[in-house]
Chimera marker file (.cmm) of the C-alpha trace (Angstrom):
<marker_set name="trace">
<marker id="1" x="12.117" y="4.925" z="2.142" r="1" g="1" b="0" radius="0.5"/>
<marker id="2" x="12.718" y="4.389" z="-1.577" r="1" g="1" b="0" radius="0.5"/>
<marker id="3" x="12.364" y="7.369" z="-3.902" r="1" g="1" b="0" radius="0.5"/>
<marker id="4" x="9.495" y="5.756" z="-5.787" r="1" g="1" b="0" radius="0.5"/>
<marker id="5" x="7.306" y="5.213" z="-2.705" r="1" g="1" b="0" radius="0.5"/>
<marker id="6" x="4.657" y="7.864" z="-2.126" r="1" g="1" b="0" radius="0.5"/>
<marker id="7" x="3.866" y="9.138" z="1.350" r="1" g="1" b="0" radius="0.5"/>
<marker id="8" x="0.092" y="9.359" z="1.502" r="1" g="1" b="0" radius="0.5"/>
<marker id="9" x="-1.849" y="11.789" z="3.644" r="1" g="1" b="0" radius="0.5"/>
<marker id="10" x="-5.469" y="12.732" z="4.100" r="1" g="1" b="0" radius="0.5"/>
<marker id="11" x="-4.811" y="15.601" z="1.688" r="1" g="1" b="0" radius="0.5"/>
<marker id="12" x="-3.349" y="13.623" z="-1.249" r="1" g="1" b="0" radius="0.5"/>
<marker id="13" x="-4.974" y="10.200" z="-0.799" r="1" g="1" b="0" radius="0.5"/>
<marker id="14" x="-7.940" y="10.600" z="-3.169" r="1" g="1" b="0" radius="0.5"/>
<marker id="15" x="-5.813" y="12.174" z="-5.916" r="1" g="1" b="0" radius="0.5"/>
<marker id="16" x="-3.215" y="9.389" z="-5.745" r="1" g="1" b="0" radius="0.5"/>
<marker id="17" x="-5.675" y="6.474" z="-5.793" r="1" g="1" b="0" radius="0.5"/>
<marker id="18" x="-7.562" y="8.025" z="-8.737" r="1" g="1" b="0" radius="0.5"/>
<marker id="19" x="-4.542" y="7.876" z="-11.069" r="1" g="1" b="0" radius="0.5"/>
<marker id="20" x="-4.649" y="5.223" z="-13.825" r="1" g="1" b="0" radius="0.5"/>
<marker id="21" x="-1.535" y="3.340" z="-12.684" r="1" g="1" b="0" radius="0.5"/>
<marker id="22" x="-2.485" y="0.916" z="-9.897" r="1" g="1" b="0" radius="0.5"/>
<marker id="23" x="-1.327" y="1.873" z="-6.416" r="1" g="1" b="0" radius="0.5"/>
<marker id="24" x="-0.744" y="-0.511" z="-3.544" r="1" g="1" b="0" radius="0.5"/>
<marker id="25" x="-1.467" y="1.390" z="-0.333" r="1" g="1" b="0" radius="0.5"/>
<marker id="26" x="0.318" y="0.130" z="2.775" r="1" g="1" b="0" radius="0.5"/>
<marker id="27" x="-1.642" y="1.119" z="5.887" r="1" g="1" b="0" radius="0.5"/>
<marker id="28" x="0.925" y="0.895" z="8.655" r="1" g="1" b="0" radius="0.5"/>
<marker id="29" x="2.119" y="2.323" z="11.982" r="1" g="1" b="0" radius="0.5"/>
<marker id="30" x="5.541" y="2.966" z="13.457" r="1" g="1" b="0" radius="0.5"/>
<marker id="31" x="4.954" y="0.553" z="16.379" r="1" g="1" b="0" radius="0.5"/>
<marker id="32" x="3.810" y="-2.361" z="14.151" r="1" g="1" b="0" radius="0.5"/>
<marker id="33" x="6.394" y="-5.153" z="13.879" r="1" g="1" b="0" radius="0.5"/>
<marker id="34" x="4.859" y="-6.887" z="10.844" r="1" g="1" b="0" radius="0.5"/>
<marker id="35" x="4.650" y="-3.472" z="9.121" r="1" g="1" b="0" radius="0.5"/>
<marker id="36" x="8.405" y="-3.108" z="9.536" r="1" g="1" b="0" radius="0.5"/>
<marker id="37" x="8.895" y="-6.623" z="8.137" r="1" g="1" b="0" radius="0.5"/>
<marker id="38" x="7.090" y="-5.916" z="4.864" r="1" g="1" b="0" radius="0.5"/>
<marker id="39" x="8.503" y="-2.416" z="4.310" r="1" g="1" b="0" radius="0.5"/>
<marker id="40" x="11.681" y="-3.643" z="2.535" r="1" g="1" b="0" radius="0.5"/>
<marker id="41" x="9.602" y="-6.070" z="0.446" r="1" g="1" b="0" radius="0.5"/>
<marker id="42" x="7.392" y="-3.215" z="-0.726" r="1" g="1" b="0" radius="0.5"/>
<marker id="43" x="10.492" y="-1.173" z="-1.574" r="1" g="1" b="0" radius="0.5"/>
<marker id="44" x="11.761" y="-4.082" z="-3.715" r="1" g="1" b="0" radius="0.5"/>
<marker id="45" x="8.423" y="-4.346" z="-5.518" r="1" g="1" b="0" radius="0.5"/>
<marker id="46" x="8.435" y="-0.587" z="-6.140" r="1" g="1" b="0" radius="0.5"/>
<marker id="47" x="11.933" y="-0.834" z="-7.673" r="1" g="1" b="0" radius="0.5"/>
<marker id="48" x="11.169" y="-3.930" z="-9.758" r="1" g="1" b="0" radius="0.5"/>
<marker id="49" x="7.844" y="-2.757" z="-11.232" r="1" g="1" b="0" radius="0.5"/>
<marker id="50" x="8.135" y="1.055" z="-11.397" r="1" g="1" b="0" radius="0.5"/>
<marker id="51" x="5.975" y="1.504" z="-14.508" r="1" g="1" b="0" radius="0.5"/>
<marker id="52" x="3.285" y="-1.009" z="-13.571" r="1" g="1" b="0" radius="0.5"/>
<marker id="53" x="2.456" y="-0.347" z="-9.930" r="1" g="1" b="0" radius="0.5"/>
<marker id="54" x="3.000" y="2.456" z="-7.446" r="1" g="1" b="0" radius="0.5"/>
<marker id="55" x="3.471" y="1.948" z="-3.721" r="1" g="1" b="0" radius="0.5"/>
<marker id="56" x="1.952" y="4.363" z="-1.227" r="1" g="1" b="0" radius="0.5"/>
<marker id="57" x="2.392" y="4.367" z="2.534" r="1" g="1" b="0" radius="0.5"/>
<marker id="58" x="-0.246" y="5.768" z="4.872" r="1" g="1" b="0" radius="0.5"/>
<marker id="59" x="0.476" y="6.008" z="8.584" r="1" g="1" b="0" radius="0.5"/>
<marker id="60" x="-2.807" y="5.116" z="10.316" r="1" g="1" b="0" radius="0.5"/>
<marker id="61" x="-1.821" y="6.897" z="13.522" r="1" g="1" b="0" radius="0.5"/>
<marker id="62" x="-1.403" y="10.169" z="11.628" r="1" g="1" b="0" radius="0.5"/>
<marker id="63" x="-4.405" y="9.689" z="9.281" r="1" g="1" b="0" radius="0.5"/>
<marker id="64" x="-6.968" y="7.534" z="11.123" r="1" g="1" b="0" radius="0.5"/>
<marker id="65" x="-9.944" y="8.781" z="9.107" r="1" g="1" b="0" radius="0.5"/>
<marker id="66" x="-8.777" y="6.941" z="5.984" r="1" g="1" b="0" radius="0.5"/>
<marker id="67" x="-8.308" y="3.695" z="7.903" r="1" g="1" b="0" radius="0.5"/>
<marker id="68" x="-11.826" y="4.119" z="9.273" r="1" g="1" b="0" radius="0.5"/>
<marker id="69" x="-13.277" y="4.893" z="5.838" r="1" g="1" b="0" radius="0.5"/>
<marker id="70" x="-11.900" y="1.614" z="4.465" r="1" g="1" b="0" radius="0.5"/>
<marker id="71" x="-12.769" y="-0.443" z="7.591" r="1" g="1" b="0" radius="0.5"/>
<marker id="72" x="-9.146" y="-1.300" z="8.313" r="1" g="1" b="0" radius="0.5"/>
<marker id="73" x="-9.179" y="-3.309" z="11.531" r="1" g="1" b="0" radius="0.5"/>
<marker id="74" x="-5.661" y="-4.747" z="11.475" r="1" g="1" b="0" radius="0.5"/>
<marker id="75" x="-2.298" y="-3.618" z="10.166" r="1" g="1" b="0" radius="0.5"/>
<marker id="76" x="-0.494" y="-4.038" z="7.951" r="1" g="1" b="0" radius="0.5"/>
<marker id="77" x="-3.330" y="-3.885" z="5.464" r="1" g="1" b="0" radius="0.5"/>
<marker id="78" x="-2.495" y="-3.459" z="1.797" r="1" g="1" b="0" radius="0.5"/>
<marker id="79" x="-5.196" y="-1.994" z="-0.431" r="1" g="1" b="0" radius="0.5"/>
<marker id="80" x="-4.732" y="-2.109" z="-4.191" r="1" g="1" b="0" radius="0.5"/>
<marker id="81" x="-6.548" y="0.670" z="-6.039" r="1" g="1" b="0" radius="0.5"/>
<marker id="82" x="-6.999" y="1.043" z="-9.785" r="1" g="1" b="0" radius="0.5"/>
<marker id="83" x="-8.792" y="4.122" z="-11.127" r="1" g="1" b="0" radius="0.5"/>
<marker id="84" x="-9.936" y="4.991" z="-7.605" r="1" g="1" b="0" radius="0.5"/>
<marker id="85" x="-11.560" y="1.625" z="-6.880" r="1" g="1" b="0" radius="0.5"/>
<marker id="86" x="-10.335" y="-0.925" z="-4.367" r="1" g="1" b="0" radius="0.5"/>
<marker id="87" x="-9.448" y="-4.026" z="-6.377" r="1" g="1" b="0" radius="0.5"/>
<marker id="88" x="-7.730" y="-6.180" z="-3.758" r="1" g="1" b="0" radius="0.5"/>
<marker id="89" x="-7.156" y="-6.264" z="0.007" r="1" g="1" b="0" radius="0.5"/>
<marker id="90" x="-4.284" y="-8.110" z="1.680" r="1" g="1" b="0" radius="0.5"/>
<marker id="91" x="-4.255" y="-8.232" z="5.474" r="1" g="1" b="0" radius="0.5"/>
<marker id="92" x="-1.099" y="-9.178" z="7.323" r="1" g="1" b="0" radius="0.5"/>
<marker id="93" x="2.528" y="-9.569" z="6.362" r="1" g="1" b="0" radius="0.5"/>
<marker id="94" x="3.400" y="-11.891" z="3.479" r="1" g="1" b="0" radius="0.5"/>
<marker id="95" x="6.701" y="-13.023" z="1.970" r="1" g="1" b="0" radius="0.5"/>
<marker id="96" x="7.662" y="-11.349" z="-1.288" r="1" g="1" b="0" radius="0.5"/>
<marker id="97" x="6.760" y="-14.297" z="-3.527" r="1" g="1" b="0" radius="0.5"/>
<marker id="98" x="3.245" y="-14.441" z="-2.024" r="1" g="1" b="0" radius="0.5"/>
<marker id="99" x="2.695" y="-10.700" z="-2.479" r="1" g="1" b="0" radius="0.5"/>
<marker id="100" x="3.933" y="-10.779" z="-6.064" r="1" g="1" b="0" radius="0.5"/>
<marker id="101" x="1.626" y="-13.739" z="-6.781" r="1" g="1" b="0" radius="0.5"/>
<marker id="102" x="-1.387" y="-11.874" z="-5.382" r="1" g="1" b="0" radius="0.5"/>
<marker id="103" x="-0.479" y="-8.728" z="-7.305" r="1" g="1" b="0" radius="0.5"/>
<marker id="104" x="0.454" y="-10.508" z="-10.553" r="1" g="1" b="0" radius="0.5"/>
<marker id="105" x="-2.671" y="-9.392" z="-12.476" r="1" g="1" b="0" radius="0.5"/>
<marker id="106" x="-1.490" y="-5.793" z="-11.960" r="1" g="1" b="0" radius="0.5"/>
<marker id="107" x="2.246" y="-6.252" z="-12.589" r="1" g="1" b="0" radius="0.5"/>
<link id1="1" id2="2" r="1" g="1" b="0" radius="0.2"/>
<link id1="2" id2="3" r="1" g="1" b="0" radius="0.2"/>
<link id1="3" id2="4" r="1" g="1" b="0" radius="0.2"/>
<link id1="4" id2="5" r="1" g="1" b="0" radius="0.2"/>
<link id1="5" id2="6" r="1" g="1" b="0" radius="0.2"/>
<link id1="6" id2="7" r="1" g="1" b="0" radius="0.2"/>
<link id1="7" id2="8" r="1" g="1" b="0" radius="0.2"/>
<link id1="8" id2="9" r="1" g="1" b="0" radius="0.2"/>
<link id1="9" id2="10" r="1" g="1" b="0" radius="0.2"/>
<link id1="10" id2="11" r="1" g="1" b="0" radius="0.2"/>
<link id1="11" id2="12" r="1" g="1" b="0" radius="0.2"/>
<link id1="12" id2="13" r="1" g="1" b="0" radius="0.2"/>
<link id1="13" id2="14" r="1" g="1" b="0" radius="0.2"/>
<link id1="14" id2="15" r="1" g="1" b="0" radius="0.2"/>
<link id1="15" id2="16" r="1" g="1" b="0" radius="0.2"/>
<link id1="16" id2="17" r="1" g="1" b="0" radius="0.2"/>
<link id1="17" id2="18" r="1" g="1" b="0" radius="0.2"/>
<link id1="18" id2="19" r="1" g="1" b="0" radius="0.2"/>
<link id1="19" id2="20" r="1" g="1" b="0" radius="0.2"/>
<link id1="20" id2="21" r="1" g="1" b="0" radius="0.2"/>
<link id1="21" id2="22" r="1" g="1" b="0" radius="0.2"/>
<link id1="22" id2="23" r="1" g="1" b="0" radius="0.2"/>
<link id1="23" id2="24" r="1" g="1" b="0" radius="0.2"/>
<link id1="24" id2="25" r="1" g="1" b="0" radius="0.2"/>
<link id1="25" id2="26" r="1" g="1" b="0" radius="0.2"/>
<link id1="26" id2="27" r="1" g="1" b="0" radius="0.2"/>
<link id1="27" id2="28" r="1" g="1" b="0" radius="0.2"/>
<link id1="28" id2="29" r="1" g="1" b="0" radius="0.2"/>
<link id1="29" id2="30" r="1" g="1" b="0" radius="0.2"/>
<link id1="30" id2="31" r="1" g="1" b="0" radius="0.2"/>
<link id1="31" id2="32" r="1" g="1" b="0" radius="0.2"/>
<link id1="32" id2="33" r="1" g="1" b="0" radius="0.2"/>
<link id1="33" id2="34" r="1" g="1" b="0" radius="0.2"/>
<link id1="34" id2="35" r="1" g="1" b="0" radius="0.2"/>
<link id1="35" id2="36" r="1" g="1" b="0" radius="0.2"/>
<link id1="36" id2="37" r="1" g="1" b="0" radius="0.2"/>
<link id1="37" id2="38" r="1" g="1" b="0" radius="0.2"/>
<link id1="38" id2="39" r="1" g="1" b="0" radius="0.2"/>
<link id1="39" id2="40" r="1" g="1" b="0" radius="0.2"/>
<link id1="40" id2="41" r="1" g="1" b="0" radius="0.2"/>
<link id1="41" id2="42" r="1" g="1" b="0" radius="0.2"/>
<link id1="42" id2="43" r="1" g="1" b="0" radius="0.2"/>
<link id1="43" id2="44" r="1" g="1" b="0" radius="0.2"/>
<link id1="44" id2="45" r="1" g="1" b="0" radius="0.2"/>
<link id1="45" id2="46" r="1" g="1" b="0" radius="0.2"/>
<link id1="46" id2="47" r="1" g="1" b="0" radius="0.2"/>
<link id1="47" id2="48" r="1" g="1" b="0" radius="0.2"/>
<link id1="48" id2="49" r="1" g="1" b="0" radius="0.2"/>
<link id1="49" id2="50" r="1" g="1" b="0" radius="0.2"/>
<link id1="50" id2="51" r="1" g="1" b="0" radius="0.2"/>
<link id1="51" id2="52" r="1" g="1" b="0" radius="0.2"/>
<link id1="52" id2="53" r="1" g="1" b="0" radius="0.2"/>
<link id1="53" id2="54" r="1" g="1" b="0" radius="0.2"/>
<link id1="54" id2="55" r="1" g="1" b="0" radius="0.2"/>
<link id1="55" id2="56" r="1" g="1" b="0" radius="0.2"/>
<link id1="56" id2="57" r="1" g="1" b="0" radius="0.2"/>
<link id1="57" id2="58" r="1" g="1" b="0" radius="0.2"/>
<link id1="58" id2="59" r="1" g="1" b="0" radius="0.2"/>
<link id1="59" id2="60" r="1" g="1" b="0" radius="0.2"/>
<link id1="60" id2="61" r="1" g="1" b="0" radius="0.2"/>
<link id1="61" id2="62" r="1" g="1" b="0" radius="0.2"/>
<link id1="62" id2="63" r="1" g="1" b="0" radius="0.2"/>
<link id1="63" id2="64" r="1" g="1" b="0" radius="0.2"/>
<link id1="64" id2="65" r="1" g="1" b="0" radius="0.2"/>
<link id1="65" id2="66" r="1" g="1" b="0" radius="0.2"/>
<link id1="66" id2="67" r="1" g="1" b="0" radius="0.2"/>
<link id1="67" id2="68" r="1" g="1" b="0" radius="0.2"/>
<link id1="68" id2="69" r="1" g="1" b="0" radius="0.2"/>
<link id1="69" id2="70" r="1" g="1" b="0" radius="0.2"/>
<link id1="70" id2="71" r="1" g="1" b="0" radius="0.2"/>
<link id1="71" id2="72" r="1" g="1" b="0" radius="0.2"/>
<link id1="72" id2="73" r="1" g="1" b="0" radius="0.2"/>
<link id1="73" id2="74" r="1" g="1" b="0" radius="0.2"/>
<link id1="74" id2="75" r="1" g="1" b="0" radius="0.2"/>
<link id1="75" id2="76" r="1" g="1" b="0" radius="0.2"/>
<link id1="76" id2="77" r="1" g="1" b="0" radius="0.2"/>
<link id1="77" id2="78" r="1" g="1" b="0" radius="0.2"/>
<link id1="78" id2="79" r="1" g="1" b="0" radius="0.2"/>
<link id1="79" id2="80" r="1" g="1" b="0" radius="0.2"/>
<link id1="80" id2="81" r="1" g="1" b="0" radius="0.2"/>
<link id1="81" id2="82" r="1" g="1" b="0" radius="0.2"/>
<link id1="82" id2="83" r="1" g="1" b="0" radius="0.2"/>
<link id1="83" id2="84" r="1" g="1" b="0" radius="0.2"/>
<link id1="84" id2="85" r="1" g="1" b="0" radius="0.2"/>
<link id1="85" id2="86" r="1" g="1" b="0" radius="0.2"/>
<link id1="86" id2="87" r="1" g="1" b="0" radius="0.2"/>
<link id1="87" id2="88" r="1" g="1" b="0" radius="0.2"/>
<link id1="88" id2="89" r="1" g="1" b="0" radius="0.2"/>
<link id1="89" id2="90" r="1" g="1" b="0" radius="0.2"/>
<link id1="90" id2="91" r="1" g="1" b="0" radius="0.2"/>
<link id1="91" id2="92" r="1" g="1" b="0" radius="0.2"/>
<link id1="92" id2="93" r="1" g="1" b="0" radius="0.2"/>
<link id1="93" id2="94" r="1" g="1" b="0" radius="0.2"/>
<link id1="94" id2="95" r="1" g="1" b="0" radius="0.2"/>
<link id1="95" id2="96" r="1" g="1" b="0" radius="0.2"/>
<link id1="96" id2="97" r="1" g="1" b="0" radius="0.2"/>
<link id1="97" id2="98" r="1" g="1" b="0" radius="0.2"/>
<link id1="98" id2="99" r="1" g="1" b="0" radius="0.2"/>
<link id1="99" id2="100" r="1" g="1" b="0" radius="0.2"/>
<link id1="100" id2="101" r="1" g="1" b="0" radius="0.2"/>
<link id1="101" id2="102" r="1" g="1" b="0" radius="0.2"/>
<link id1="102" id2="103" r="1" g="1" b="0" radius="0.2"/>
<link id1="103" id2="104" r="1" g="1" b="0" radius="0.2"/>
<link id1="104" id2="105" r="1" g="1" b="0" radius="0.2"/>
<link id1="105" id2="106" r="1" g="1" b="0" radius="0.2"/>
<link id1="106" id2="107" r="1" g="1" b="0" radius="0.2"/>
</marker_set>
């Protein structure tokens, strides 16, 4: 995992999403094929926009309460938070250009 990607847990989740820099939270699992497909794309986005957006990864198998709190029914689900509020939800894997287009207001 890239150095600028944050591993989220039940303990640090609220603190990380409350920060002023937007954070894109990747809700994923080890066994999820599409999750593995978008992981390198998220690493590229983290490297290309380090001062504009943060990337956080939350393993839903290890922290199911957060997935339940946000009604995550399918993975990968990407939740974009700004100042602690969910601003955008992207469900399913997308190519890089599609993700960047959806995130462009925050980049």
